[in-house]
C-alpha positions in Angstrom: -11.0 -25.0 8.2 -13.8 -25.5 5.7 -13.8 -28.4 3.3 -15.0 -27.3 -0.2 -14.8 -30.9 -1.3 -13.3 -34.0 0.3 -9.6 -33.7 0.1 -9.6 -30.0 -0.8 -9.0 -27.4 1.8 -8.3 -23.7 2.1 -7.8 -22.2 5.5 -5.6 -20.2 7.8 -2.5 -19.5 5.6 -3.0 -21.9 2.7 -4.2 -21.2 -0.8 -6.5 -23.9 -2.2 -4.6 -27.1 -2.3 -5.2 -30.9 -2.4 -3.6 -33.2 0.0 -2.7 -36.8 -0.9 -1.7 -39.4 1.7 1.3 -41.6 1.2 2.2 -44.4 3.6 5.8 -45.1 4.2 7.7 -47.2 6.7 9.6 -45.3 9.4 13.4 -45.6 9.6 13.2 -46.7 13.2 10.7 -49.0 14.8 9.1 -50.1 11.6 5.9 -48.1 12.3 3.8 -47.0 9.3 3.8 -43.2 9.0 1.4 -41.1 6.9 2.9 -38.3 4.9 0.9 -35.6 3.2 1.9 -33.9 0.0 0.4 -30.5 -1.0 -0.7 -30.3 -4.6 -2.3 -27.5 -6.6 -5.2 -29.0 -8.6 -4.6 -28.8 -12.4 -8.3 -28.7 -13.2 -11.3 -27.1 -11.5 -13.5 -29.3 -9.4 -16.7 -30.7 -10.7 -19.9 -28.8 -9.9 -22.7 -26.7 -11.2 -22.1 -24.3 -14.1 -22.1 -21.4 -11.8 -19.5 -23.0 -9.6 -17.3 -23.8 -12.6 -17.6 -20.2 -13.9 -16.7 -18.8 -10.5 -13.6 -20.9 -10.3 -12.6 -20.2 -14.0 -13.0 -16.5 -13.6 -10.7 -16.4 -10.6 -8.2 -19.0 -12.0 -5.8 -16.5 -13.6 -4.9 -14.5 -10.5 -5.3 -17.5 -8.1 -2.9 -19.7 -10.1 -0.4 -16.9 -10.5 -0.3 -16.1 -6.8 -0.3 -19.7 -5.6 2.5 -20.8 -8.0 4.8 -17.8 -8.0 4.1 -15.4 -5.2 2.7 -17.1 -2.2 4.8 -18.6 0.6 5.6 -22.3 -0.2 3.2 -24.8 1.2 4.6 -27.7 3.2 5.4 -30.9 1.4 4.9 -33.1 4.5 3.5 -33.0 8.0 3.9 -34.9 11.1 3.0 -38.6 11.0 -0.5 -39.3 12.3 -3.0 -42.0 13.2 -6.6 -42.0 12.0 -8.5 -38.7 11.9 -9.6 -37.8 15.3 -6.9 -39.8 17.0 -4.6 -38.4 19.6 -1.1 -37.3 18.6 1.5 -39.8 19.7 2.7 -39.1 23.2 6.5 -38.9 23.3 7.8 -39.7 26.7 10.2 -36.8 27.2 11.1 -36.1 30.8 10.1 -32.8 32.3 13.4 -30.9 32.9 12.1 -29.1 36.0 12.1 -25.4 35.1 14.5 -25.4 32.1 13.8 -22.4 29.9 13.1 -22.9 26.2 13.6 -20.9 23.0 10.9 -18.3 24.0 11.7 -18.1 27.7 8.9 -20.5 28.7 9.3 -23.4 31.0 10.1 -26.7 29.1 7.3 -29.2 29.4 6.9 -32.8 28.1 4.7 -33.6 25.1 2.8 -35.9 27.5 1.8 -32.9 29.5 0.6 -31.2 26.3 -1.5 -34.2 25.3 -3.1 -34.1 28.7 -4.4 -30.6 27.9 -5.1 -30.9 24.2 -6.0 -33.6 21.7 -4.2 -32.8 18.4 -5.6 -34.2 15.2 -2.6 -34.9 13.0 -4.6 -35.4 9.8 -6.5 -32.1 10.2 -4.1 -29.8 8.6 -5.6 -26.3 8.6 -2.7 -24.4 6.9 0.8 -23.1 7.5 2.4 -19.9 8.6 5.9 -18.5 8.4 7.0 -20.7 11.3 5.0 -23.9 11.4 2.0 -26.0 10.3 -1.4 -25.4 11.8 -3.5 -28.4 13.0 -7.0 -28.8 14.4 -7.3 -29.9 18.0 -9.6 -29.9 21.0 -9.2 -28.7 24.6 -9.9 -31.8 26.6 -11.5 -30.1 29.6 -13.8 -27.7 27.9 -14.3 -29.6 24.6 -13.6 -26.4 22.7 -12.1 -26.8 19.2 -8.8 -25.0 18.7 -6.1 -24.4 16.1 -2.6 -25.4 17.1 0.5 -24.1 15.3 3.2 -26.7 15.7 6.8 -25.7 15.3 9.6 -28.3 15.0 12.6 -26.8 16.8 15.0 -29.2 15.1 14.0 -27.8 11.7 13.5 -24.2 12.9 16.4 -21.9 11.8 18.1 -20.3 14.8 18.3 -16.9 13.1 14.5 -16.8 13.0 14.0 -17.1 16.8 13.6 -13.4 17.3 10.8 -13.3 14.6 9.0 -16.1 16.3 9.4 -14.5 19.7 8.0 -11.2 18.2 5.0 -13.0 16.7 4.1 -14.7 20.0 4.6 -11.4 21.9 2.2 -9.6 19.5 -0.4 -12.4 19.8 -0.2 -12.1 23.6 -0.5 -8.4 23.5 -3.5 -7.9 21.2 -7.1 -8.5 22.4 -9.7 -7.4 19.9 -12.7 -9.0 18.3 -11.1 -8.5 14.9 -7.9 -10.4 15.7 -7.6 -14.2 16.1 -7.6 -15.1 19.8 -4.3 -16.4 21.2 -5.0 -18.9 24.0 -1.8 -20.6 25.1 1.8 -21.4 24.2 3.6 -24.5 25.4 7.1 -25.6 24.7 8.7 -29.1 24.9 12.3 -30.1 24.2 11.5 -30.7 20.5 8.5 -28.6 19.7 6.6 -25.4 20.3 2.8 -25.4 20.4 0.9 -22.1 19.9 -2.8 -22.6 20.6 -5.4 -20.2 19.0 -9.1 -20.2 18.4 -10.3 -22.2 15.5 -12.4 -20.5 12.8 -14.4 -21.6 9.8 -12.5 -20.5 6.7 -10.9 -17.5 5.0 -11.7 -14.7 2.6 -9.9 -16.3 -0.4 -12.1 -19.4 0.0 -15.2 -17.1 0.2 -14.2 -15.4 -3.1 -13.3 -18.5 -5.0 -16.5 -20.3 -3.9 -18.8 -17.4 -4.7 -21.2 -17.8 -7.7 -19.3 -15.3 -9.9 -15.8 -15.8 -8.5 -16.0 -12.4 -6.8 -17.9 -10.8 -4.0 -20.6 -8.2 -4.3 -19.9 -4.6 -3.4 -22.1 -4.9 -0.3 -20.3 -7.9 1.1 -16.9 -6.5 0.2 -17.7 -3.3 2.1 -18.9 -5.4 5.1 -15.6 -7.4 5.2 -13.3 -4.4 4.5 -14.9 -2.3 7.2 -14.1 -5.0 9.8 -10.5 -5.3 8.4 -10.1 -1.6 8.8 -11.4 -1.5 12.3 -9.0 -4.3 13.3 -6.1 -2.4 11.6 -7.1 0.8 13.5 -6.7 -1.1 16.7 -3.3 -2.6 15.7 -1.9 0.6 14.3 -2.9 2.4 17.6 -0.8 -0.3 19.3 2.1 0.5 16.8 1.6 -2.9 15.3 1.9 -3.3 11.5 0.6 -6.6 10.2 2.9 -6.6 7.0 1.2 -9.6 5.4 -2.4 -8.8 4.8 -4.0 -11.0 2.1 -7.3 -12.9 1.8 -5.8 -16.1 3.3 -5.0 -14.2 6.5 -8.5 -12.9 6.9 -10.4 -15.6 8.7 -14.2 -16.1 9.0 -16.1 -17.1 12.1 -19.0 -18.6 10.2 -20.2 -19.7 6.8 -22.8 -17.0 6.5 -22.9 -14.4 3.7 -22.0 -11.7 6.3 -19.5 -13.3 8.6 -17.4 -11.8 11.3 -13.7 -11.6 10.2 -10.5 -11.9 12.2 -6.9 -11.2 11.2 -4.4 -13.9 11.7 -0.7 -14.9 11.0 1.4 -12.3 12.6 4.7 -13.9 11.5 5.7 -10.8 9.6 4.2 -8.2 11.9 6.4 -5.4 13.2 6.2 -2.9 16.0 6.6 0.4 14.2 5.8 3.9 15.6 3.6 6.4 13.8 6.6 8.3 12.3 9.0 5.3 12.2 10.2 3.3 9.2 11.6 -0.3 8.9 13.8 -1.8 6.3 13.4 -5.6 6.1 11.8 -8.1 3.7 8.3 -8.9 4.9 5.1 -10.3 3.6 3.8 -11.8 0.3 5.0 -10.0 -2.9 1.6 -10.0 -4.5 0.2 -7.7 -1.8 3.3 -5.7 -0.9 3.6 -2.0 -1.4 6.2 -0.4 -3.8 8.3 0.9 -0.9 9.0 -2.6 0.3 9.9 -4.0 -3.1 12.2 -1.0 -3.7 13.7 -1.4 -0.2 13.0 2.2 0.7 11.7 1.5 4.1 8.1 1.1 5.2 5.6 2.1 7.9 2.0 1.3 8.8 0.8 2.5 5.3 2.1 -0.8 4.0 -1.1 -2.4 5.4 -3.2 0.1 3.6 -1.7 -0.8 0.2 -2.5 -4.4 1.0 -6.1 -3.5 1.8 -6.4 -1.8 -1.6 -5.2 -5.0 -3.4 -7.7 -7.1 -1.3 -10.6 -4.8 -2.3 -9.7 -5.0 -6.0 -9.4 -8.8 -5.8 -12.7 -9.2 -3.9 -14.7 -7.0 -6.3 -13.3 -8.3 -9.6 -12.0 -11.8 -8.9 -8.8 -10.8 -10.6 -5.4 -9.5 -9.5 -4.8 -5.8 -10.3 -1.4 -6.5 -11.8 -0.9 -8.6 -14.9 0.9 -11.8 -13.9 2.1 -12.3 -17.5 4.4 -9.2 -17.4 6.9 -7.9 -14.9 4.7 -7.7 -11.8 7.3 -5.9 -9.7 7.5 -3.0 -12.2 3.8 -2.8 -12.3 3.5 -2.6 -8.6 6.3 0.0 -8.3 4.4 2.2 -10.8 0.9 1.3 -9.7 0.1 0.3 -13.3 -3.3 -1.2 -13.1 -6.7 -0.7 -14.8 -10.4 -1.4 -14.4 -11.5 -3.6 -17.3 -15.1 -2.6 -18.2 -16.3 -6.2 -18.4 -15.5 -6.7 -14.8 -16.0 -3.2 -13.3 -19.1 -1.9 -15.2 -21.3 -2.8 -12.3 -19.0 -1.4 -9.6 -19.7 2.1 -8.3 -17.4 5.1 -8.8 -17.0 5.4 -5.0 -15.5 1.9 -4.8 -13.0 2.7 -7.5 -12.1 6.0 -5.8 -11.6 4.1 -2.6 -9.1 1.7 -4.2 -7.3 4.5 -5.9 -6.8 6.2 -2.6 -5.2 3.0 -1.2 -3.0 2.0 -4.2 -0.9 5.2 -4.1 2.8 4.8 -4.7 3.7 7.7 -2.4 3.1 6.7 1.2 2.2 10.3 2.1 -0.7 10.2 -0.4 -2.1 6.8 0.6 -5.2 6.6 2.8 -4.7 6.1 6.5 -7.0 3.8 8.4 -9.0 6.8 9.6 -9.3 8.4 6.2 -10.4 5.0 4.7 -13.1 4.5 7.3 -14.3 8.1 6.7 -14.5 7.6 2.9 -18.0 7.8 1.4 -17.7 4.2 0.3 -17.6 3.2 4.0 -20.3 5.6 5.2 -23.6 4.3 3.8 -26.7 3.3 5.8 -26.7 -0.2 4.4 -23.2 -0.9 5.6 -23.9 0.7 9.0 -27.0 -1.5 9.4 -25.1 -4.7 8.4 -22.4 -3.9 10.9 -25.0 -3.2 13.7 -26.6 -6.5 13.1 -23.2 -8.3 13.4 -22.6 -6.4 16.6 -25.9 -7.7 17.9 -24.9 -11.3 17.0 -21.4 -10.9 18.6 -22.8 -9.2 21.7 -20.3 -6.4 21.6 -20.2 -2.9 19.9 -16.8 -2.6 18.3 -17.5 -1.6 14.6 -19.8 1.3 14.8 -20.1 4.3 17.1 -23.1 5.5 19.1 -22.5 9.1 17.7 -24.0 7.8 14.4 -27.1 6.3 15.9 -29.2 9.5 15.8 -28.3 10.3 12.2 -29.2 6.8 11.0 -32.4 6.6 13.1 -33.5 9.8 11.5 -32.7 8.3 8.1 -34.8 5.3 8.9 -37.8 7.4 9.8 -37.5 9.6 6.7 -37.3 6.5 4.4 -39.9 4.4 6.3 -37.3 1.7 7.1 -37.6 -0.8 9.9 -35.1 0.3 12.5 -32.1 -2.0 13.0 -30.8 -3.0 16.3 -29.7 0.0 18.3 
């Protein structure tokens, strides 16, 4: 999570929201409990003229998505003590091998609190199945993100989806996917422990000087998204809910490593298979999902096209004042000159290749990565420098080294890390 201003946060699966604390008395025991209400700010935050212009320029699409199209944010969270305090330990007896909702051994919440300290006031966001809190692993001191699911409030008909999400998280291991660390289950709750990151792509867009990202930074982020998708699709996993909020950042730098998160809508779909179910967030969904025609892995590619459009322009490709579903089903979008005059033709061609109504015409991951917009020296060098920082080569291929080394010599450029 990254605080843009005290009280405002945007992380994991949240749009930008403000949390206010309300103190109420519990029904039993008389203890004071803090409740937190999510609220969309009605006015932009104070700041420099550039900050205000950035937020203003993004306000139209941000407000529309937050208010009408995004999943509902929680209206309350678990009661907590002061920030940094340990979550209350409920003395629930260990049932000695009893199996829980997900087939795991039932443990007590006291056992969980011996492993992790959970900060009840550090709300990072919410997913399809629960609220995400900040925490710390007691032994290592490593900060973590913990998705907490209240089994009493969890609908029984959603257990298979939750089980599928956890199964996918356990299965995937890639630098471009958030790292799943552990899952524990108590009689009343399920705790899914993941690595904690610094923020998300939506926050990066909204906080940028112009309310949109440069072509260079967008290319850098999108290349990483595509590499992560290539890995997932090779595993027959379709994310089904790609959007800037689900693209997490490992640092606050201008060129951060990104990781995909929130697999609550993800599906296992073979290369030639189709699924028919309601998934994802409407603003980023492909026409075939909205028309209930069945979808496959190309759904993710449409979402990437929307993400690129939003990142480069700070606006949503479809007019929120009109019937957005009709616009998406017919791919009715434009490139207003005032926003796109500085964007290259290759970027527009790239978006057009992704926002194709017919799935058969839409770019695959491989075709998108091979597109000229993803093949420049500047992007390659930026990705190589990130690989050096991470200490692992997972974005570029050694087969390109000779070509770009020759390019550096011919243009008298300082060689990047090879």
